[in-house]
Each structure stands twice: as structure tokens, then as C-alpha cells.
C-alpha positions, -999 to +999 in steps of 0.1 A: +000+000+000+013+035-009+015+062+018-012+084+001-038+056+002-038+058+040-045+095+040-080+108+048-073+139+027-066+117-004-098+097+002-118+129+005-102+144-026-111+112-046-147+115-034-149+152-042-133+146-076-158+119-084-187+142-075-172+169-098-168+144-126-205+134-122-215+171-124-193+177-154-211+148-173-243+169-172-227+199-189-237+205-225-217+188-252-203+221-265-185+225-231-164+193-236-133+214-244-143+243-220-157+240-185-161+202-186-124+197-194-113+224-169-135+210-141-123+174-146-086+184-149-087+205-117-108+178-099-082+151-106-053+175-098-064+176-061-058+139-054-029+137-079-009+163-060-016+146-026-005+113-040+026+127-058+035+148-028+034+118-005+064+104-024+084+135-019+118+132-002+113+161+021+085+177+042+091+209+023+084+192-010+053+174+003+040+207+017+045+223-018+024+196-034-003+201-008-003+238-016-009+229-053-037+206-042-054+235-023-051+257-054-067+230-075-097+229-050-100+267-054-099+263-091-129+239-090-148+264-068-143+291-094-154+269-122-185+260-103-195+297-103-192+297-141-213+266-143-239+281-121-240+313-141-244+293-173-273+274-156-254+241-158-258+236-121-281+250-095-271+274-067-279+246-042-254+222-060-228+250-060-233+257-023-230+219-015-198+215-034-185+248-021-190+235+015-172+203+006-143+223-009-140+243+023-139+212+044-113+196+021-091+227+022-093+229+060-083+192+063-054+196+038-041+226+057-044+208+090-025+178+076+002+202+062+006+219+096+012+184+112+040+176+088 
């Protein structure tokens, strides 16, 4: 088992990413190379950076990957505003995913502070 597979933040990032993928599937076809692509890319980036960082040779490097992971969560939040404004998701969906993003960021920051 790899180190990242034991991390709660990685598990939460995978779950959050899967929810975002499900949301992106509902976007119009013309968004395949726009918001759909951007949302999927940033959603996967969250867990990817946690996983990649867990293999870093120093705490400083791992912390840097965690910072990138947080930035990817923030990117998903921004994209969700666009999706809401384009009527691809409801305000309730955006709020629910926003809340999950806040929780995920708090947990990543707490983990980073324990390193």
C-alpha cells in the first residue's frame, strides 16, 4: 500500500473529484473542451498532488504539493461559479460543493501543519 492511500485527505479528494466528474457529465456537449475539461482536470489534480507529494523526499516538497492541491480545489470552486452562471448547475449544487471544498481545504491545511 502506498502512503497516500492511507491519508484521509486523499480519500476525501477522490470522493470530491468523483462528484465533480458526475457534475461535469451533465454539462452541454459544447463544453467538452471548455468548462467540462477544466473541471475534470482540476478535480483530478487535487488527489494527484496529494499522491505525488506523499512520495516527496522532504517535508518541504510534500508541503508544496499540498499547496498545489489546495489551489486546485480553489480552481474547482471558481469553475462551479461559471457553471452556475451558465445554468449548468443549481445554486444549491454549487453551495453543497463549495462546502465540501471548504472542508477539504481545511483538512489539507491541518494535515500540512502536522508535517
